[in-house]
C-alpha positions as MATLAB code, in Angstrom:
seq = 'PLYHTTGNHTVYDRGSEALFRRVMAHLPQNGPPGQEGLSYFVRRRDLLLVFVNTLNSRLGGEGRVATTWLDQILGEHADARDKLVFGHHPVYPVNGFSGAYQREIGPEDGRRFWDVLVRHKVLAYFCSHILAFDVQVHDGVLQILTAGAGTIPRMPEAIEYLHCLQVALDGHGLRYQVLDPAGQVREGLTWPLDLPSSATWTRWENGAIEAVPAATPSQLCAWRFSGVCGPAISGEAQTLLCGWNADASLPPIWIGLRGVESRLHVLLSPEPGRSPHLWQGPILAPGQPFALQIAVHPGMGPGGLLWRWNDATPWSSLIGASAWGADRLTWPVEWTVGTEPGADGRPFRGTDLVVAGCMVAIDDLS';
ca = [
      71.374   81.767   -0.311;
      69.758   83.568   -3.226;
      69.105   87.260   -2.639;
      66.621   89.194   -4.753;
      66.109   92.862   -5.538;
      62.767   94.372   -6.388;
      62.061   95.410   -9.995;
      59.441   97.206  -12.036;
      57.885   93.897  -13.152;
      57.580   92.541   -9.609;
      56.885   95.548   -7.356;
      54.680   98.309   -8.781;
      51.853   98.802   -6.238;
      50.837   97.756   -2.719;
      49.391   94.447   -3.911;
      52.543   93.424   -5.770;
      54.655   94.445   -2.773;
      52.623   92.088   -0.580;
      53.030   89.285   -3.118;
      56.793   89.859   -3.345;
      57.075   89.654    0.449;
      55.064   86.435    0.551;
      57.034   84.690   -2.211;
      60.390   86.002   -0.927;
      59.693   85.348    2.739;
      63.256   84.059    3.205;
      64.725   87.551    2.717;
      65.840   89.521    5.805;
      63.147   91.770    7.276;
      65.525   94.533    8.401;
      64.572   97.290    5.943;
      63.152  100.738    6.743;
      59.608  101.005    8.171;
      57.070   99.883    5.585;
      59.800   98.466    3.339;
      60.662   95.309    5.279;
      61.523   92.528    2.842;
      61.795   95.008   -0.042;
      64.955   96.750    1.171;
      67.340   94.850    3.450;
      70.983   94.198    4.246;
      73.256   91.213    4.847;
      76.548   91.315    6.780;
      79.048   88.495    6.333;
      82.352   89.175    8.104;
      84.095   91.908    6.054;
      81.356   92.014    3.412;
      78.243   94.208    3.587;
      75.489   93.729    0.997;
      72.697   96.318    0.956;
      69.629   95.777   -1.240;
      67.504   98.866   -1.937;
      64.016   99.129   -3.382;
      64.188  101.703   -6.187;
      60.397  101.599   -6.552;
      59.539  102.795   -3.051;
      55.751  103.258   -3.032;
      55.878  105.348    0.138;
      58.058  107.867   -1.681;
      56.082  107.832   -4.946;
      56.995  104.595   -6.725;
      59.366  103.908   -9.600;
      62.687  105.724   -9.551;
      62.516  106.610   -5.832;
      64.681  105.160   -3.081;
      65.112  105.599    0.697;
      68.506  107.292    1.013;
      68.249  108.098    4.739;
      67.993  104.412    5.646;
      70.862  103.542    3.291;
      73.026  106.222    4.905;
      72.216  104.824    8.348;
      73.031  101.202    7.467;
      76.309  102.086    5.765;
      77.271  104.203    8.771;
      76.474  101.418   11.233;
      78.676   99.024    9.235;
      81.530  101.407    8.481;
      84.018   98.737    9.578;
      83.083   96.434    6.663;
      86.012   96.220    4.260;
      83.847   95.650    1.185;
      80.503   97.403    0.760;
      78.239   96.586   -2.194;
      74.792   98.051   -2.877;
      72.192   96.435   -5.145;
      69.078   97.945   -6.733;
      67.046   97.711   -9.907;
      67.394  101.132  -11.551;
      70.707  102.732  -12.517;
      71.569  106.217  -11.313;
      73.498  107.198  -14.453;
      72.022  106.659  -17.954;
      73.264  103.687  -19.964;
      73.862  103.480  -23.745;
      71.927  106.711  -24.320;
      68.734  105.312  -22.764;
      67.697  108.055  -20.379;
      64.545  109.152  -18.592;
      64.091  110.166  -14.959;
      61.961  107.766  -12.896;
      61.687  105.339  -15.831;
      65.171  104.588  -17.153;
      67.035  105.651  -14.000;
      66.449  106.810  -10.435;
      64.964  110.317  -10.301;
      67.533  113.136  -10.165;
      66.804  114.289   -6.602;
      67.064  110.822   -5.078;
      69.835  109.888   -7.506;
      72.134  112.697   -6.379;
      71.536  111.955   -2.692;
      71.909  108.226   -3.293;
      75.269  108.565   -5.035;
      76.562  111.045   -2.463;
      75.829  108.433    0.219;
      77.731  105.751   -1.717;
      80.737  108.024   -2.184;
      80.790  109.240    1.417;
      80.755  105.688    2.786;
      83.340  104.435    0.264;
      81.049  101.856   -1.332;
      82.973   99.805   -3.885;
      80.153   99.273   -6.397;
      76.442   99.695   -7.051;
      74.984   96.757   -9.013;
      71.801   97.425  -10.970;
      69.730   96.219  -13.905;
      66.623   97.481  -15.797;
      68.372   98.488  -19.061;
      68.835   95.289  -21.108;
      72.589   95.544  -21.459;
      75.908   95.144  -19.706;
      77.555   98.415  -18.734;
      80.128   99.689  -16.294;
      80.807  103.284  -15.306;
      82.561  104.937  -12.398;
      81.604  108.204  -10.726;
      83.636  109.718   -7.893;
      85.389  106.376   -7.489;
      82.233  104.228   -7.119;
      81.428  101.700   -9.851;
      77.957  101.454  -11.374;
      77.768   97.926  -12.809;
      74.607   97.239  -14.795;
      73.873   93.635  -15.741;
      70.545   92.697  -17.319;
      71.347   90.061  -19.901;
      70.177   86.735  -18.469;
      67.446   85.468  -20.766;
      65.758   88.738  -21.713;
      65.367   90.076  -25.264;
      65.478   92.434  -27.087;
      68.674   94.094  -25.946;
      69.383   97.820  -25.733;
      70.701   98.212  -28.409;
      70.277   94.881  -30.180;
      73.346   95.129  -32.422;
      75.763   95.638  -29.517;
      74.430   94.025  -26.335;
      74.166   90.276  -25.758;
      72.793   87.664  -23.373;
      75.257   87.247  -20.530;
      75.976   86.414  -16.929;
      78.387   88.207  -14.630;
      80.949   86.561  -12.330;
      82.471   88.716   -9.593;
      85.326   88.076   -7.151;
      86.305   90.193   -4.145;
      89.480   90.182   -2.081;
      91.771   92.569   -0.274;
      92.933   94.053   -3.577;
      89.455   95.038   -4.765;
      86.925   93.730   -7.269;
      87.348   91.612  -10.393;
      84.664   90.520  -12.812;
      84.212   88.725  -16.104;
      81.166   88.754  -18.389;
      80.266   85.444  -20.065;
      78.089   85.031  -23.158;
      75.847   81.945  -23.767;
      78.794   80.059  -25.292;
      80.849   80.590  -22.140;
      83.201   83.043  -23.835;
      84.567   85.887  -21.716;
      83.487   89.041  -23.513;
      84.462   91.721  -20.997;
      86.366   92.000  -17.745;
      87.720   94.493  -15.241;
      89.967   94.719  -12.195;
      89.162   97.646   -9.893;
      90.563   99.876   -8.550;
      93.093  100.755  -11.215;
      96.712  100.780  -10.110;
      98.605  103.119  -12.416;
     102.186  104.250  -11.915;
     102.657  107.728  -10.477;
     101.950  110.357  -13.104;
     105.314  111.891  -12.235;
     106.883  108.961  -14.124;
     104.820  109.383  -17.299;
     106.594  110.354  -20.523;
     106.365  114.038  -21.429;
     105.300  114.950  -24.951;
     106.523  118.281  -26.237;
     103.954  120.880  -27.260;
     103.242  120.798  -30.987;
     105.382  117.728  -31.596;
     104.177  114.628  -33.432;
     104.936  111.602  -31.296;
     105.639  108.260  -32.972;
     104.443  106.039  -30.134;
     103.567  102.335  -30.211;
      99.963  101.795  -31.224;
      97.791  100.860  -28.272;
      95.955   97.546  -28.352;
      92.673   96.308  -26.808;
      94.734   94.958  -23.901;
      96.278   98.326  -23.039;
      95.049  101.277  -21.014;
      96.243  104.701  -22.126;
      96.441  107.649  -19.729;
      97.530  111.275  -20.082;
      98.246  114.138  -17.718;
      97.379  117.638  -18.960;
      98.310  120.967  -17.393;
      98.385  124.561  -18.558;
      96.500  127.844  -18.428;
      93.195  128.181  -20.276;
      92.774  131.013  -22.742;
      90.296  133.856  -22.196;
      86.560  133.341  -22.741;
      86.462  135.018  -26.150;
      85.323  132.210  -28.445;
      83.657  128.839  -28.015;
      85.561  127.272  -30.924;
      87.207  123.926  -30.249;
      90.742  123.859  -28.832;
      92.963  120.799  -29.161;
      94.835  119.382  -26.201;
      95.829  116.097  -27.855;
      94.959  114.552  -31.211;
      95.672  110.988  -32.318;
      95.477  110.514  -36.067;
      96.354  108.331  -39.021;
      97.399  109.692  -42.390;
      94.784  107.598  -44.224;
      91.806  108.686  -42.076;
      89.633  111.742  -42.717;
      88.842  112.177  -39.013;
      91.238  111.592  -36.114;
      90.320  108.386  -34.250;
      90.662  110.232  -30.934;
      90.549  113.947  -30.145;
      90.855  115.453  -26.669;
      90.215  119.134  -26.177;
      88.016  121.981  -24.995;
      84.763  123.301  -26.453;
      82.517  126.226  -25.658;
      83.177  129.607  -24.096;
      83.180  127.829  -20.732;
      86.120  125.594  -21.833;
      84.469  122.239  -21.142;
      86.562  119.100  -21.615;
      85.462  116.895  -24.532;
      86.697  113.631  -26.039;
      85.670  112.534  -29.540;
      86.117  109.007  -30.901;
      85.845  108.301  -34.642;
      86.406  104.569  -35.153;
      84.459  104.188  -38.412;
      85.244  106.060  -41.658;
      82.255  107.943  -43.000;
      80.414  107.922  -39.667;
      79.964  110.793  -37.253;
      82.251  110.858  -34.216;
      80.815  110.065  -30.796;
      81.323  112.627  -28.052;
      81.984  112.452  -24.313;
      82.139  115.468  -22.020;
      83.731  116.234  -18.694;
      84.447  119.104  -16.326;
      84.595  122.813  -17.077;
      88.051  124.376  -16.948;
      87.815  128.028  -15.939;
      88.841  130.394  -18.769;
      92.039  132.267  -17.989;
      92.887  129.985  -15.051;
      95.501  127.250  -14.537;
      94.334  123.644  -14.830;
      95.674  120.136  -14.275;
      93.813  116.884  -14.913;
      94.221  113.316  -16.132;
      92.350  111.291  -18.741;
      92.455  107.509  -19.144;
      91.003  105.323  -21.890;
      90.185  101.764  -20.788;
      89.065   99.650  -23.787;
      87.638   96.966  -21.491;
      84.991   99.255  -19.973;
      82.949  100.119  -23.062;
      81.564  103.681  -23.148;
      82.269  104.043  -19.418;
      85.974  103.520  -20.065;
      86.674  107.148  -20.944;
      87.793  108.333  -17.526;
      89.021  111.527  -15.909;
      90.312  112.736  -12.546;
      92.131  115.813  -11.276;
      95.309  114.108  -10.017;
      96.774  110.881   -8.616;
      95.012  111.344   -5.260;
      91.474  111.989   -6.555;
      88.963  109.339   -7.711;
      88.209  108.440  -11.310;
      84.899  109.287  -12.988;
      83.546  108.267  -16.381;
      83.059  111.044  -18.882;
      79.422  111.592  -19.841;
      78.258  110.369  -23.251;
      75.338  108.732  -25.027;
      77.203  106.011  -26.938;
      76.754  102.252  -26.551;
      80.426  101.605  -27.360;
      83.775  103.052  -26.357;
      87.458  102.545  -27.096;
      86.799   98.858  -27.763;
      85.954   99.904  -31.349;
      88.899  102.213  -31.757;
      91.683  101.595  -34.260;
      94.452  103.263  -32.329;
      96.447  105.945  -34.129;
     100.207  105.937  -34.459;
     100.636  109.713  -34.845;
      99.926  112.204  -32.062;
      99.843  115.988  -32.107;
      99.950  118.033  -28.908;
      98.130  121.364  -28.731;
      96.935  121.246  -32.335;
      95.657  118.819  -34.968;
      96.718  118.168  -38.581;
      95.426  120.523  -41.257;
      95.451  124.209  -42.050;
      93.126  125.178  -39.201;
      94.519  122.874  -36.540;
      92.015  124.015  -33.887;
      94.964  125.016  -31.664;
      94.917  125.373  -27.900;
      94.525  129.101  -27.223;
      95.938  129.076  -23.707;
      99.539  128.872  -22.547;
     102.004  126.517  -20.857;
     100.364  123.313  -22.104;
     102.192  120.211  -20.866;
     101.122  116.658  -21.751;
     102.566  113.415  -20.399;
     101.321  109.908  -21.141;
     101.674  106.234  -20.324;
     100.395  102.903  -21.629;
      99.809   99.994  -19.259;
      98.837   96.414  -20.016;
      95.366   95.845  -18.582;
      96.402   92.439  -17.225;
      98.944   94.265  -15.071;
      96.323   96.507  -13.437;
      95.817   94.357  -10.360;
];
């Protein structure tokens, strides 16, 4: 069977809702009151598919979704091994295209919606609307946006491409590949990630330059950071880890803290003469101990800059506005811990900084 979700070109007022129901009369009529045939669910053995209308006219239209009904359905089918949710609008902005109720679900509904997905251990939310392919993860739930089947122009044109998405599910999780019009696999992912325990990662000494093998597009890099943040005296940047090449004016990758609040930031500078692109993460309390992990997955585009607190907590994508990620990065061969090359060095102003890292072949993450 072919299942459809509503969209802003098909459902935008009461008349178009009635037309959608009439044309799509084969869809299940088990949605919330007034939304029958617009929101619905399908249960097939261990698989639960929930389709939500993100243009709910009873709630105000575009960018609004019935979270109470979604919570109820996911609760009633808690025994389903694999839970997938489908809707038109993303919750998290994609490629820098942002705008509440137009580019993504409104913030009030969006927060409630994602909390429901996380609480019920949904594997992925599939969406569309932005003419691109994008994957992010937030609190362990994937947001997979695919809107590249026959629609132009793309967002942005120079990076995105016409595509279709193939997905497989089994007891190990989710796998996908993205095919372009020539049938070439352009992107792929196996989720969840299966990294070795961070206790086995190689420790890098503070201030030392590490001559490590250069990462490749088929490798995931991950680091564990711990220490005590400095006092909230200055908002100047502080380096946790810097990867650099002697012939580059800017380090290809910089991980550190910015602002008086000590917020985590990652900067990528893949192109000489161009400004670096920035991603941001959690705030680390000034003067307090911290421990967290960062991973860079070159197969996930801008959503592949990931962070979590420890081995037992879920991954989330760092927040940025770029349309590309580590896939453009020329990986450095020199690494500096707690400082960066140059007279200033932007050193870490706290104490007890410890960094450990690992590199894993992406094909082995299954």
